[in-house]
N, C-alpha and C positions, 0 to 999 in steps of 0.2 A: 275256628282259630284256636280254641282251647285244646281241641283234639289234636290238631297239628302240633301244637307246642308240646303236648304230653308225649306224642309219638317221637318227636325229635329228642326229648329228654331221655326216653328209654333207649333210643339208638345210641345216644352219646354215652349213656351209662354202660351199655354193653361194650362199646368200643374201649371205654376206660378199663373195664374188667379184663379185656384181652391184653391190654398193655401192662396189666399187673400193678398199676398204681393209679391213684386218683389224681385227676388233673386239677391243678391249682387255678382258680379263677383269675388270680393275679397275673398268670402267665399269658393270658389272652392278649393278642396284639390288635391294633386297629383294623387289620385286614381279616381277623377271625370274628365272625358275628357271634354275639352272645345270645344263644337261642334258649336259654333256660328261663324264659318268661312263662309265668303261670297265670297271669291275669292282665287285664288292660290297664294302662296308665290312668289313674283317677286322681281327683283332687276335691277338696272341700272348699266351696266358695264362701263359707260362713266364718266369721271371726268376731271376737269381742272388741268393740270399739268403745272405749270408756267403760261403761257398765252395761252396754246394750249389744245384743247379738245382731250383726248386720251382714248383708250380702256384699261381698268384697269384689271390686273390679280393679283393673290396673289403669294407670293414667297414660295419656298420650304425650310423652315428652318428645317423641320424634316429630320432626317437621314434615308435614304432609305436603309433599311437593306435587300437587296436582296442577292442572292448567290455570285454575283460578288463582292459586297462590303465586304461580310464576308471573301471571299478568299483573297482579297487585304489586309484587316486588319490583317489577320493571317500571311500573307507572308511578312509584313513590317519588315525590319531589324532595329536594333538599330541605324544604320547610317541614315536610311531614317527618322526615328522618330526625330533624332537630326537635320537633314536637315529641317524638317517641323517646328520645334521650332525656329531654327536659322532664317529661312526665315520670320517667323512672327515678330520677333524682328527687322530684317533688314527692313521690310516694314514699321514698326512703326517708325523707325529712318528716313527713306526716306520721309514719310508723314510729319513728323515734320520739316525736313530740307527744303523741297520744299514749304510747307505752310509758313514758316518763311521768305524765300527768296521772294516769290510772295507778301506777305503782306508788306514787306519792299519796294518792287518796287511800289506797289499801293500807299503807303504813300508818297514816294519820288515824284512820278509823280503828284499826286493830289495836294500836297503842293506846288510844284514848278509851276505848271500850274496856280493854283488859286493865288499864290503869285505874279507872274509877271502880271497877269490880274489886281489884286488889286493895285499894284504899279503904273501901267499906269493910272488907274482911279484916284488915289490920286494925281498924278502929274497934271492931267487935272483940278481937283478940286482946287488945290492950285493956278492955273492960272485963277480961276473963270469961267472956261469953263464948266459950269454945264450940259448944253444940250449935248455937245460933250462927256462929261464923261458918261452920262447916255446911249447915243447911243453905245459907246464902251462897257460899262458894260453889257447892255442887249444883244447886238449883240454877244459878246463872249459867254455869257451864252446860247444863242439860238443855236449857232454852236456846243458847247459841248453837249448840250441836244440832238441835232439832231443826232450826232454820236452815242450816247448811245441808243437812241430810234430806229433808223434805224437798228442797229445791232440786237436789241431784237425783233423787229417786223418782219423783213424779214429773218434773218439768224438763230436765236436761241430763239424762244419764251419762252423756258423753263428757260432762263437766267433772265427773268423779275421777279421782286419781290424779297423777301429775300431768298426764298428757304428753310427756316427752316420748314414750315408746311409739305412740300413734304419729307424732310429728316425724320421728325418725323413719317410720314406715312410709309416710306420705312422701317424704323427700327421696325415698328409695324407689318410688313409683307405684305405691299402693294407695288407691282412693279410699279414704276413711270417711264414710258418710256422716254428715251433721257434726263433724269434729270441729269445724271452724265457723259455725253459724252464730247469729246474733244472740239467740237464746243461750247457747253454750257460753258465750262471752259474759253475758249478764250474770248468769248463775255462777260462773267461775269467780267473778269479782265478789259477789255477795257471799258465796259459800266460803271463799278464802278468808274473808273478814271474820265470818262466824266461827270457822274452825280454828283459826289462829287465836282469836280472842277467847275461845273456850279452853285454852291451855292444853289442847291435844298435842301429842308428840309428833308434830309435823311442821313443815315450813311453807313459806309462800314462794320459795324460789322456783320449784317445779311448775306450780300454777302460773307464775308470772311468765315463764317461757311459753306456756300454752296461750296465755292472754295476749302476748305480743304477736304470736302466730295468728290468732283470731283477728286481731286488728288489721294485720297485713292482708289477710285473705279478704276481709270485708272491704277494705279500701281498693284492693286490686280488681274485685268483681263489681264494684260500684254500689255496695250495700247488701242487705239481706236478699234472699232469693225472691221474695214477694214484692220488694220495694227497691229494685235496682235502678240506679240512675242510668239513663240512656245517653249520656254524653258521648259525643263523637270521639273525643280523645280516649275515653276508657275502652273503646273497642280494640285498641292495640293490645290490651292485656287479657282479652277473652280467649286465652289458651293456657294449657297446663304448664308450658315451659316458663313463661314469664311469671305466672302465679307461684311456681316453685321458687323462683329467685326472691320474690317479695316475702314469702313465708320464711325463707332462710334468714332474711334481714330481721323479721319479726322475732324469730327464736333467739337470735343474737341480742336483740334489744331487751328481751325478757331477762336474759342472764345478766346483762349490764344493769338493769333496773334492780335486780335482786341483790347484787353484790357491789354495785357502783364500780364495775370493772369493765370498761369499754373494750380493751384489748382482749381480756379474758372471755368476753362474750363472743367476739369474732372467732377466737380459737376454739371455743366450745362448739360452735356450729361446724367449723372445719373438721375438728377431731371426732366429734361424737354423733351429730345428727345428720349432717349433709353427706349425700352420696356423690354428688356431682358438684364440682367447684371450678371457678376460673377467676382470673385476676380482676376482671370488671366487677364481678359479684363481690370480691373482697373489698374493693373501694366503697361500693355502695353500702355494704354491711357495716363497715367501719364508720361511715358517715352517720348511719342510723344510731349506732351506739354512742357516737360523740354527742349527738343531739340529746340522747337520754342522759348522759353524764352532765351536760349543761343544765338541763331541767332539774335534775336532782340537786345539783350544787346550788341553784337559785333558791330552791325550797329549803335547803339546809340553812342558808343565810337568813331566810325569813324566820324559820323556826328557832334559830339560835337566840332571837330576841324575845322568845316566850309567847309568840303569837299562834302557836299550834296546840294549845291545851297541854296535855300531859306528854306530848311527843318529846323525847329526850333531845338535849342539845347536841348529843353526839351524832345526830343525823343517822344516815343509813350505814355508815361504815362501822363494822362490828369490832374491829380491833386495830387501833392505831399505835404502833410502836416506833414511830419515826424519831421520837426523842430518846429511845432506849439504845444504849450502846451494846450491840450484840458481839460477844467475844466467845470464841471456841477454839480448842486446841486439837492436836492430832488424836489424843485419847478419847475425845468426844465422838469420834467416828464409831466407836463400839456401841454406845447407847443409841446413836442415830440409826445404826444398822439393826439393832434389836427392835426399835420402833417400827422400822420398815417391815421386818419379818412378822412381827405381831400384827401389824395392819393387814398384811397379805393373808395371814391365816384367819384372823377374825373376820376380814371382809368376805372371804370365801365361805366361812361358816354362816355369816349373816345371810349371804345369798342362798345358801342351802336351806336354812330354816325358813326364810321368807318364802321360798318356793313352796314348802310344805304348808305354810299358813295360808298362802293365796289359794292353793288347791282346796283347803278346808273351807275357806270363805266362799269359793265358787259353788260348793255344794249347798251352803247355807243360803246364798243369794238366789239360787234357783228355786227356792221354796216360795218366794213372793216378795212383794215390796215391803210389807209390814215386817218381815224378818230382816230385811236390809236395814230398815230404820231402827229396829230393836237392837241389832248388832252394833250400830254406831252409838246408840245411847248407852249400851252396856259398857263399851270401851270408854266412853266419856265419864261415866260414873266411877269406874275402876281407876281411871287416871286421877280424878278429883280426890278419891279416898287416899291414894298413895301420896299425892302432892301435899295434902293437908295434914295427914296423920304421921307420915314418916319423920318429919322434922321433930316431933316430940321425942323420938328415940335419941336424938343428938344432945350432947351436953352443952350447956352454955359456956362460952369462952370469953375471957376478959379481953377488952379492947386494948390493943397495943398503943400506948401513948405516943410512940415515935412515928406512927402513921399519920400523914397529913390529911388523909381522907376522913370524912365524917364517920363516926362509929359510936353507937349503933345508929342505924337508919330505920325509919318507919314509912318512908314515902313509897311511891310506885317503883322506883329504881334505887339502886344502891348496892354496895358491895358487902355490907355488914348488916344484915337484917336482924332486928331485935327479936321479933316473933314473941315467944313466951318468956324471954329472959328479962332479968331486972336491968335497971339503968347501968350503963357501963359494960354490959355484956352483949354478945351477939350469938346467933344460931347459924353455924356455917351451912348446915343442910337446908335450912329455910332460904338462905341466900341463893341456893341453886334451884330449889323446887318451887317455892311460892313466889314466882316471878314469871315474866314472859320468857319465851325461849330465846329471843334476841338478847335480853338482859342476862340470861343464864350463860350465854356464850361470852358476853363481855366480862362477866364475873370470873368465870373459870379461866379465861385467857389473861386475867389481870397479872401484871408483872410487879416485881418487888414486894410480893406478898407470900413469902415462903412458908409461913406458919398459919396462914388463914384457914386452911382446910385440913381436917384430920384424915387419916387413912380410912377409918371406918366410914366416914361420911362420903368419901369419894367412892368407896366400894359399893355402898348402898346406891349412890347415884348411878354408877356404872351398871349395876345389875338391873335397876329399875328401868333405865332407858333402853337397855338391850331388850327387855320384855315389851315395853311400850312401843319401841321402834318396830318390832316384829308384828305386833297385833294391831297397831293403829293403821299402818299402811294396808290398804285394801278395803277399808270401810267406805261407805257411799258418801264421801265428802271430798272436796279438792285437797289433795295431799302432795307433799313434796318429800323427797328422800334426803336432800342435802342437809338440812338442819338436824334431823335425828342422828345421822351418821357423824356430823361434826360434834355433837354433844357426847356421843359414845366414845369417839376417838380422843376427844380432849380429856375425858376422864382417865383413861388408861395412860395417856401421855403425861398427865400431871402426876399420876401415881408413880410412873417410872422416874420422873424428876425427883420426887421425894425419896425414892429408893436409892438413887445415885448420890444424894446428899452432897457432901463436899468434894466428891470425886469428879464433879463436872463443873464447867464454867457457864453452862447454859441455864437461863432462868426457867423456873417451873412453868411460868406462863407460856414461854416459847416451846417447852416440851408439850404443852397442851395443844399448841398450834400444829406442831409436827405430828402429834398423835391423830388429830383430826384429818390432816392431809393424808396420812398413811392409810387410814380406814377408808377414806373416799377413793383413793387409788386402788385399794384392795377389793372394794365392792364394785365401783363403777368402771375401773380399769382405764381411767384417763390420766394423762401425765402432763403434757405441755399446757393445756388449758387450765388445769388445776393449779399448776405451778404459777402461772401468771395471775390467776384469780387470787391466790393467797398472797402473792407479791403485792397486788393492788390493795388487798384488804389490810395488810400489815404496814404498808407504806414504808418498807425498809428493805433496801437491796442487799443488806448483809445476810439476810436469811436465805438468799437464793441458792447458794451451793448445797447447804444441808437439806433444803426442801426438795431440790432436784434428786438428791441421793435417796431420800426417803420414798419419794414417789416411784422411782424406778425399781427399787427393791420390792415395795409393796405390790406393784403391778406384776412383776415377774413371779413372785410367790403366789399371788392370787390366780394367775393364768394357769398355773400347774394343777389347779384343783377343779375349777368350773368356769363357765362363761361369766360375763359381766351381768349385773343385775338387770340392765335394760334388755339384753339378749334373752335372759330367762323370761322376762315379762312378755316380750314379743312372742316367744314360743308358746307360753301359756295362753295368750290371747288368740293364737292361731293366725296371726298376721303374716302373710307370705313374704317375709323379708329375705332378700338375697344377700348373702355374705360376700365380702370382697374376695375371699379365697375359696375356691371350689374344693370339694373333697378329693383326696388323691385317687380314689377308685373311679372317679368320673372320667379319668383318662382311658379307662378300659371299655368305655361305652361310646358308641357313635350316635350322632343325632339322627341318622337314618334308622337305627335300631329303636331309638326312642320314638320316632314318628310312627314306626311300625306297630308300637304298643298302643297307639291311639286309634280311635275310629277313623275311617277314611276322611280326608280333607274335603270340605264342601267348597266347590268352586262355582263361579258365575261367569257367564259369557260377557264380552265387552258390550254387546247389544242384547239385553236379556228381556224376556217377557215379564210383564208385571205379575202375572200369576205365579211364576217361578220365584220371584223376589219375595212376594207375600208368604208363599209356602215356606221358604227358607227362614224368614224372620220369625214366623210363628212356631216352627218346629225345631229350632235350634236356639241355643243361648250364646253362640259365638259372636264376638264383636268385630271380627275381621274376616274377609273373604277374598281369596285370590281371584283375580280377573284373568281368565284364560281365553284367548281368541282361537277359534278353530280355523284350520286351513290357512295359517300364515305362510307367506312366501319368503323362503330363505334367500339370501343373496346368492346369485349364481344359478338359482333354480327358476324354471318357468312355471311349473305346476305347484300349487300349494301342497306341501308335504309335511308340515310341522305344525305343532301347537305353540302359540306364543304366550309367555307370561307377561301380560301387560302391566300388572301392578297389584295393589291391594286396596280394597275399599272397606271403609268402616261401616258398622251397623247404623251409626248415627247419620251418616251421609246417605245411606239407602232410605232411611226414614224421611230425611229432608226431601229426597227426590219424590217420594210418594206423597208427602204432604203438599208439595208445590205442584203436584200433577205434572211432573216432567215426563209426559207420555208422548209417544210417536205412534201414528197409525200404521207405519210401515217400518221394516227393519232397515235403518240407515244410520250413518254416522253424522252427528250434528256438527255445525260449524262453531268456531270459538265465540263469535258474536251472539249466537243463540244462547249459549250457556251463560255468558256474562249478563245477558238481558234478564235471565231468570234467577240467577244466583249471584251472591257475592261471598267473599271468604268469611265474612262475619256470620252469615247463615250457617256455614259449615262448622262453626265453633260450638253450636248448640249441642247439648248432650242429653237433654231431659226427656225427649220424645220416646213414646212406646208404641209398638205396633198396634196395640189395642185401641189407641187413640186416633189411628189413621183410618179414614173411611175410603174404601175403594169399591166402586160399583162393578157389577158383573161385566158390563161392556168394556170397562177399563182394564179388566183382567187380561183381555186378549191383545192389549197394546204392548208397546216396547219402550224400554228406557235405555238410552245411551249412557253407559257408565264410564266411558273412557276419560271424560274431562273431570269427573269427580274422584277418580281413583288416584292414589299415590303411585306415581309411575316409577319411583325409585325406592322400593322397600329394601330393607336389609335382608340379604340372603346368605345362606351358608350351604356348602356342598355336603351331601349326606355322609361322607366319610370323615367329617370333622368330629373331634372328640367333644363330648358333652361339657367337659371342663373348659375348653377353649370357647365354646359357644356361650357358656354362662358368663364368662368374663366379658365378652363382647356385649351380651344382652344388658348386663348391669352397667358397664361403663358408658354406653351410649344412651341408656335410659329408654329401652324399647318396650313396646307392648306386644308386638308380634315379630317373630323371626321365621322367615320362610326357609324351608329345606328343599333344595333343588337336587336333581339326580346328578351323579358323577358323569354318566354317559347319557346323552340325549339321543334316543332312537326316534325314527320317524313315526309319528302318530302317538307316541307315548306322552304322558302328562308331563309338563315342564315343572311341576311342583310335587314333591313327595309328601310333604306335610307342613304343618304350621305349629311352631312351638310358642308357648306362652310362659309367663312367670311360674305358674303352678307346675308346669311340666319340668322345670329345671330345679325344683326343690328336691333336696336329697330324700326327705321322708316319702315323697310321692314316687320317686324313682324306685326306691327299695320295695314298695308294695308290688310293683310290676316285675322287678328283678331281685327277689329276696336273697338269692345266692351271693349278691354283692355285699350283703351285710357281713359276710365272713371276711372279705378283704378289708372292709371298714374296721373290723376288730383287729386285724393284723396290723393296721396302721396305728 
């Protein structure tokens, strides 16, 4: 094959020289085969899931229409259909309820642990015991970080990081092993409490999305793998399609729990994480987020009476300006536009440098678990030093007697922290640094405080959180990107508000909100969901027009430099995510040429020998095999003259046939009743079996298996002349795992299937390894 390809390349180059000009690859039509292939199409099945290297497979979102499925579908009564619908809504309710309860627990625990830690530090500072105060502050943070890091490094590596890229990949059709297990959920909860309480520059928003997805997955499959409930009702969800819908609801519930934004949570899943969407899923997802909102509201009412320890009376909403009259004029469009441009530029720069930091961390993390732990503790110590020592650089400022809010404050929360200042004075940098991240957001978002922060303090805060935001993300603890980006964006937003002075009618606190929104759009490249989330956070509709404008400008500017942060992380982790838009050069390549770059397709007969099945399963890693019947009779012919493509059978179904000893002593086709007596569609949903676990005797090797009833008789097929771009769109939108390529012309005796394409085959990076000359046309675009 290599020699043939080289010979063809030489012939083509000679022909080009005779023409006197080089042929442009872009000029190839779909009828002109691209023969400049120099190697076979290859793929890497390994990817980084959380902080663990795992073998990656695709999910079966396609309905497997075999005889068992058709019989079960026809035999379902109206009561069973109603049970199925009722169970979907019940699970949606439980996902919302449990996500709301766990989110409340995380907030209460983190706020109280961090609160008592800060109260002890403030008490030592008041006594001028600064060294002891630092030792207590840094020591407590190191202990909390150690708890989170040890759990993530040794017990559940998939709990490290935000989890959103892996959720996005899963909903795209990539199986992410151990990503939604019980151990991951427990470690994620405890680790989030520890990391947030330690004062690290991270948020609990990303982890809450992962937690909601874990809850949904565990409910859908009946519990952890080793302790699954065998309820008859839960068997309806023993498939990847329904589990995908439940996890989508879980992700939406997590966003709602983080921001108390039910509509924003639904739109986040629709815009950012979900690949496949429909109206029925929209209703159930909205129901889940509504339940979360009710649970959070109930606990806010309880906590407002002081029954939640140090948890603030403000609840989970970070910034409420419902009582603030927002006024802006035509001239305010200029600073709003500037904020959007700054957000797009800084967001793309943040993505660029974070990409470099994550690459550096991957080298460090490869050295071992101790190095992972040491990296996390180093970042924690550096963060503690900065948070405790930098406020000493700020000058004490006198309290404004016209302000109704208490000044100065020494409690866990407050907008005017006294720190090392005398009575009647406050330290503005301590107000932002020596507090929890949630309180820092509330403080910097505060309205009607135009003179609270100096430019110097805001610049220090901005520079510090740019550094901490880059170097904290990637350590082995549950981390979130939302809050660090909000803090960075709010700092330069407030700085721009100060710079505008009397030339603007917008409050500095609102400038901080717009700055946070612009940086999130510039980094994450979301618009609609972010707009609604900030609208629900601020509780003020008057901010809607300028927020929309900022988000659109920031996203447009950011898109002109690099991809979104989640796309960068997906690429770094090696997760085979399929984008919505194929590369333009993919239209110059046909699926037939792509199939030709792969090893020959492995097919099975409709009635196959056991020995052949065992041999195929042991010597290949394929998960799907076309079923081809020899000597099929075409309509109008008397003599068998053609081969028939009966369908596609999965590896898991072949293993089930071997495990259940579905063997025949003679080559014959079985009746439907024989199959239903041996199998049911629940059996075919199992995916965990391996060929090494199946025992087949030597006598059984000579027997036969009828695969007709187990095979998917209606697999998706494409003709070999179809462009790769068109095939990729079909593959992604339908949610396929296998796509069969059939010949354009069917000759007698020829194989009815040319090849079989999978997710890895349609990835641009893998195609370019086999067709490197296409990289030139990629650069041209």
